C-alpha positions in Angstrom: -48.7 79.9 214.7 -49.7 83.6 215.1 -53.2 84.6 214.5 -54.3 87.7 212.5 -55.8 90.8 214.2 -58.5 92.0 211.8 -60.1 95.4 211.6 -62.6 97.0 209.2 -61.8 100.4 207.6 -64.9 102.7 207.2 -65.7 106.3 206.3 -69.0 108.0 207.2 -69.4 108.9 203.5 -70.0 107.4 200.1 -66.4 106.4 199.3 -63.7 104.7 201.5 -60.3 103.9 200.0 -62.1 102.9 196.7 -63.1 105.9 194.7 -65.2 103.5 192.5 -67.3 102.6 195.5 -70.2 105.0 195.0 -70.3 104.1 191.3 -70.0 100.4 191.7 -72.9 98.4 190.5 -72.9 96.2 193.5 -73.0 99.1 195.9 -76.8 98.8 196.7 -77.7 102.0 198.3 -79.9 105.0 197.5 -78.5 108.4 197.4 -78.4 108.8 201.2 -78.1 105.3 202.5 -74.5 105.9 203.4 -75.6 108.6 205.9 -78.0 106.4 207.8 -77.0 104.8 211.1 -78.7 101.6 210.3 -75.9 100.8 207.7 -73.2 101.1 210.1 -75.0 99.2 212.8 -75.3 96.4 210.3 -71.6 96.6 209.4 -70.7 96.5 213.1 -72.7 93.4 213.7 -71.2 91.7 210.6 -67.7 92.4 211.8 -68.5 91.3 215.3 -69.8 88.0 213.7 -66.4 87.8 212.0 -64.7 88.3 215.4 -62.8 91.4 214.3 -60.9 93.4 216.8 -62.7 96.7 215.6 -64.4 98.8 213.1 -62.2 101.9 212.3 -63.4 105.2 210.9 -61.1 107.7 209.0 -62.2 111.3 209.1 -61.4 114.7 207.5 -62.8 118.1 208.3 -62.6 119.6 204.8 -63.5 119.4 201.2 -60.3 119.7 199.2 -59.6 122.4 196.6 -56.0 121.3 196.3 -56.2 119.8 192.9 -56.5 122.7 190.3 -57.5 125.1 193.1 -61.2 124.3 192.8 -63.7 122.3 194.9 -65.3 120.9 191.7 -63.1 117.7 191.2 -63.6 116.6 194.9 -67.3 117.0 194.6 -67.6 115.5 191.2 -65.8 112.3 192.1 -66.9 112.2 195.7 -63.2 112.4 196.7 -63.7 112.1 200.5 -66.6 114.6 200.0 -69.1 114.6 201.6 -67.7 113.0 204.9 -70.2 113.3 207.8 -68.8 113.2 211.5 -68.3 109.5 212.6 -68.2 110.2 216.3 -72.0 109.9 216.8 -72.1 106.6 215.0 -69.9 104.9 217.7 -72.7 105.1 220.3 -75.3 103.9 217.6 -73.0 100.8 216.8 -72.2 100.1 220.4 -75.9 99.8 221.1 -76.2 97.1 218.3 -73.2 95.0 219.4 -71.5 93.6 222.5 -67.8 92.9 221.9 -66.4 94.6 218.8 -64.1 97.6 219.2 -65.3 100.9 217.8 -62.7 103.3 216.7 -62.6 106.7 215.0 -60.1 109.4 213.9 -60.2 112.6 215.8 -57.6 115.5 215.3 -55.9 117.2 218.2 -55.7 120.3 215.9 -58.3 123.0 216.5 -59.6 121.5 219.7 -58.9 121.9 223.5 -57.8 118.8 225.4 -60.6 119.3 228.0 -63.4 118.9 225.5 -61.6 115.9 223.9 -60.8 114.1 227.1 -64.4 114.6 228.1 -65.7 113.2 224.7 -63.5 110.1 224.8 -64.0 109.4 228.5 -67.9 109.5 227.9 -67.6 107.2 225.0 -65.4 104.9 226.9 -68.2 104.6 229.6 -71.0 104.3 226.9 -69.1 101.4 225.1 -67.9 99.7 228.2 -64.3 100.0 227.1 -64.6 99.3 223.4 -63.7 102.6 222.0 -60.5 103.7 220.2 -59.2 107.1 219.3 -57.1 107.5 216.3 -55.1 110.5 217.2 -54.0 112.7 214.2 -52.7 116.2 213.6 -54.3 118.2 210.8 -51.9 118.7 207.9 -54.0 120.2 205.1 -54.4 123.9 204.3 -58.2 123.4 203.7 -58.7 122.1 207.2 -56.7 124.9 208.7 -58.8 127.5 206.8 -62.0 126.0 208.0 -60.9 126.8 211.5 -59.8 130.3 210.6 -56.1 129.7 210.2 -54.3 131.2 207.3 -51.5 128.4 207.2 -51.1 124.9 208.4 -48.6 124.4 211.3 -45.1 123.0 210.8 -44.9 119.2 211.4 -42.6 119.7 214.5 -45.1 122.1 216.1 -48.1 119.9 215.3 -46.4 116.9 217.0 -45.1 118.8 220.0 -48.6 120.1 220.6 -49.9 116.5 220.2 -47.7 115.2 222.8 -48.9 117.8 225.3 -52.4 117.2 224.2 -52.2 113.6 225.1 -50.5 114.5 228.5 -53.3 116.7 229.4 -56.0 114.2 228.4 -54.3 111.5 230.6 -54.0 113.9 233.6 -57.8 114.6 233.2 -58.7 111.0 232.8 -57.0 110.1 236.1 -58.3 113.2 237.9 -60.8 111.0 239.6 -59.8 107.9 241.7 -61.8 104.7 240.6 -63.4 104.6 244.1 -64.3 108.4 244.2 -68.0 107.7 243.8 -69.4 106.7 247.3 -73.2 107.0 246.4 -74.1 107.0 250.1 -77.8 108.1 250.1 -77.9 108.1 253.8 -74.8 110.4 254.5 -75.7 112.0 252.1 -72.5 111.8 249.9 -72.3 111.0 246.2 -68.5 111.5 245.7 -65.6 111.7 248.0 -64.0 115.2 247.2 -60.5 114.0 248.6 -60.4 111.6 245.6 -61.1 114.1 242.9 -58.2 116.4 241.9 -57.6 119.5 239.9 -54.7 118.9 237.4 -53.5 122.6 237.2 -51.8 122.0 233.9 -49.8 124.9 232.4 -47.8 124.0 229.5 -46.3 125.5 226.4 -49.5 125.1 224.4 -52.3 124.3 226.8 -53.8 125.2 230.2 -56.4 123.3 232.1 -57.4 123.5 235.7 -59.5 120.3 236.0 -60.8 118.1 237.2 -62.7 116.3 234.5 -66.5 116.2 235.1 -66.7 112.7 233.9 -66.1 110.0 236.5 -63.1 107.8 235.9 -63.6 105.0 233.4 -63.0 101.5 234.9 -61.6 100.8 231.4 -58.9 103.3 231.6 -59.9 105.5 228.7 -59.9 104.9 225.0 -57.4 102.7 223.2 -54.9 104.9 221.3 -54.5 104.4 217.6 -52.2 106.2 215.1 -51.3 106.1 211.4 -47.9 108.0 211.5 -45.4 107.6 208.6 -43.0 110.5 209.4 -40.3 110.2 211.9 -42.3 112.4 214.3 -45.5 110.3 213.6 -43.6 107.1 214.2 -42.2 108.3 217.5 -45.6 109.5 218.6 -47.1 106.2 217.8 -44.3 104.4 219.5 -44.8 106.3 222.7 -48.7 106.2 222.9 -50.4 103.9 220.4 -52.1 100.5 221.1 -52.3 99.9 217.3 -51.3 101.5 214.1 -53.0 101.4 210.7 -50.3 101.4 208.0 -50.4 101.6 204.2 -47.4 99.9 202.5 -48.1 98.6 198.9 -44.9 96.4 198.8 -44.2 93.7 201.4 -40.4 94.7 201.6 -41.5 98.2 202.6 -44.1 96.9 205.0 -41.4 94.7 206.6 -39.0 97.6 207.2 -41.8 99.7 208.6 -42.9 97.0 210.9 -39.3 96.5 212.3 -38.8 100.2 212.7 -42.0 100.6 214.7 -41.3 97.7 216.9 -37.8 99.0 217.7 -39.2 102.4 218.5 -41.8 100.9 220.8 -39.0 99.0 222.6 -36.9 102.0 222.8 -39.7 103.9 224.4 -39.7 101.4 227.2 -43.0 99.5 226.1 -43.7 96.0 225.2 -43.7 95.8 221.4 -46.5 93.4 221.5 -48.7 96.3 223.0 -48.5 98.3 219.8 -50.1 96.3 217.0 -49.4 97.1 213.4 -52.3 96.5 211.0 -51.6 96.8 207.2 -54.3 97.9 204.9 -55.4 95.6 202.2 -58.3 95.6 199.7 -59.7 92.1 199.1 -61.5 91.4 195.8 -63.2 88.0 195.9 -64.6 85.7 193.2 -65.8 82.1 193.1 -63.0 81.4 190.7 -59.7 83.2 190.0 -61.0 84.4 186.6 -64.1 85.9 188.2 -62.1 87.6 190.8 -59.8 89.2 188.2 -63.0 90.3 186.2 -64.2 92.0 189.4 -60.9 93.7 189.9 -60.9 94.9 186.2 -64.5 96.1 186.6 -63.7 98.0 189.7 -60.5 99.5 188.7 -62.0 100.8 185.4 -64.6 102.9 187.4 -61.8 105.2 188.7 -61.0 108.1 186.5 -57.4 109.3 186.4 -58.6 112.7 187.5 -60.4 111.2 190.5 -57.1 109.8 191.6 -55.3 112.9 191.0 -57.9 114.8 193.1 -57.7 112.5 196.1 -53.9 112.1 196.0 -53.4 116.0 195.7 -55.7 116.2 198.8 -53.6 113.7 200.8 -50.3 115.3 199.8 -51.7 118.8 200.0 -50.0 119.4 196.8 -51.5 120.2 193.4 -50.5 117.4 191.0 -52.1 119.2 188.0 -48.8 121.2 188.0 -46.8 118.1 187.1 -46.4 116.2 183.9 -48.7 113.2 184.2 -46.2 110.9 182.5 -43.2 112.0 184.8 -41.8 109.4 187.0 -43.1 110.6 190.4 -40.4 108.9 192.6 -37.8 111.2 190.8 -39.4 114.4 192.2 -37.7 116.1 195.2 -40.7 118.2 196.3 -40.9 118.0 200.1 -44.7 117.5 200.1 -44.3 114.4 197.9 -41.9 112.5 200.2 -44.4 111.3 202.7 -46.0 108.7 200.4 -42.7 107.9 198.6 -43.2 104.0 199.1 -46.4 104.1 197.2 -44.6 105.5 194.0 -42.4 102.3 193.6 -43.0 99.5 191.3 -42.5 95.9 192.7 -38.9 96.0 191.0 -38.0 99.4 192.7 -38.8 101.6 189.5 -41.0 104.5 189.6 -44.6 104.8 188.5 -45.6 107.8 186.6 -47.7 110.6 188.2 -50.8 109.3 186.3 -50.2 105.6 187.3 -49.8 106.5 191.0 -52.9 108.6 190.9 -54.9 105.8 189.2 -53.8 103.3 191.8 -54.4 105.9 194.6 -58.0 106.3 193.4 -58.5 102.6 193.3 -57.2 101.8 196.7 -55.3 104.7 198.2 -52.1 102.5 198.1 -53.6 99.4 199.6 -52.4 96.2 197.9 -55.4 94.5 196.1 -55.7 90.8 197.1 -57.6 89.2 194.2 -58.9 85.6 194.0 -61.0 83.0 195.5 -61.5 82.9 199.4 -58.7 80.3 199.7 -56.3 82.2 197.5 -56.9 85.4 199.3 -56.3 83.6 202.5 -52.9 82.3 201.0 -52.0 86.1 200.1 -52.8 87.2 203.6 -50.7 84.4 205.0 -47.7 85.2 202.6 -47.8 88.9 203.3 -48.1 88.2 207.1 -45.2 85.8 207.1 -43.0 87.9 205.1 -43.6 91.1 207.0 -43.9 89.8 210.4 -46.9 92.0 211.0 -49.8 91.7 213.5 -52.8 91.7 211.2 -54.8 93.7 208.7 -57.1 96.6 208.2 -59.6 95.6 205.4 -61.1 98.1 203.0 -64.1 97.0 200.8 -64.6 98.0 197.0 -68.4 98.2 197.5 -70.7 98.4 200.3 -72.8 96.8 201.6 -71.8 93.3 200.3 -68.0 93.1 200.2 -67.6 93.1 204.0 -70.1 90.4 204.4 -68.5 88.3 201.7 -65.2 88.5 203.5 -66.8 87.4 206.8 -68.8 84.6 205.3 -66.0 83.2 203.0 -62.5 84.2 204.0 -62.9 84.2 208.0 -63.9 80.5 208.1 -60.9 79.7 206.0 -58.6 81.6 208.2 -60.0 80.0 211.3 -59.6 76.5 209.7 -55.8 77.4 209.2 -55.6 78.7 212.9 -55.0 82.1 211.7 -58.0 83.8 213.3 -59.8 83.5 216.6 -62.8 81.3 216.9 -64.2 83.3 219.8 -63.6 86.5 221.7 -61.7 85.9 225.0 -62.1 89.5 226.2 -64.6 92.3 226.1 -62.7 95.5 225.4 -60.8 96.7 222.4 -57.5 96.4 224.4 -58.4 92.8 225.3 -58.7 92.1 221.6 -55.6 93.8 220.6 -53.5 92.2 223.4 -54.8 88.6 222.7 -52.0 86.5 221.3 -49.2 88.4 222.9 
């Protein structure tokens, strides 16, 4: 029986996938609690207690004005605004834990590979191999404008640049041999210069002389994560990713996505087991089924349709205020709307309306809500896992703190009793955790 890989989704802000989170009565924080490192250290310790593979931060570098052409809706509904930089938190969380992986999104757009290679090599040392880099390219006009660009780059260009970006990073990470540091005080010789090389990279988009001024990590650099949905994104993930985070509300679409990714990984000459696919889910727990449904209803009612339209417009980079809210969205042919097409479909294959998709997006950003007692949520996880053939789950809470702790205290022991989750860490790095079981 295959065990689940579990990861915890986070944002360094007042909302994650749930845009009810900051309004939820169970979210017990003051106005700025979400900005304090102590909260994230606590979450990391809880998730380590639950023997998760990692905690995972999403990140964006803009406040969206896509919906209605104004910043006001995003700021009103805390639609991924504000969102503080998660990278500094990784070191804070590493200092408070021993085993759990610590991952964050970081865009290749608007940065040079040398800086990024140096950043992640340093974090790999500081965390002793527990860090993961979710590689993304920026696809929103707001982010492009924040970096002085008038237009976002075409998908083809963004991914061509990302391939070269990773190539440069890998060259820099290996520009020191593992035994380059001699540290002979008597000689004196700190490093053997014959074991440190320039990379002399001159490509289509980037140039870097090297070497990196960070010694080679014995852990090999960060684990590479991805969340690609387009053909270009899936090919990129198949070539480089150690794990993917995927949002597929329907199990039938999740199964097709999982099979496609594993085929592409195999075609790229890699072991499919070395690219884990983690599907996002939003657990909603109660002591009884009725209580869980009440909690779901309470949560979902806190999301205004406009809040959903705001965040969905931002994610699509398409102003949904220009559409009829009662129009079936799957019938639209606009290119910008196609990336999330599987989220528009009802279980029977029919289309939700624009407003229905927006409401659901504001509630969970397309993650299926698993509602019930700890035992029935475990049943639902097993059923999804067995139908899809997936590797595990990325969990997203409806309030914080509280929901993460409930899952660890109540669902994890149930999964362990069923042989679906590890009872101890067998390794010490994030790659050890991801490679466990295959």
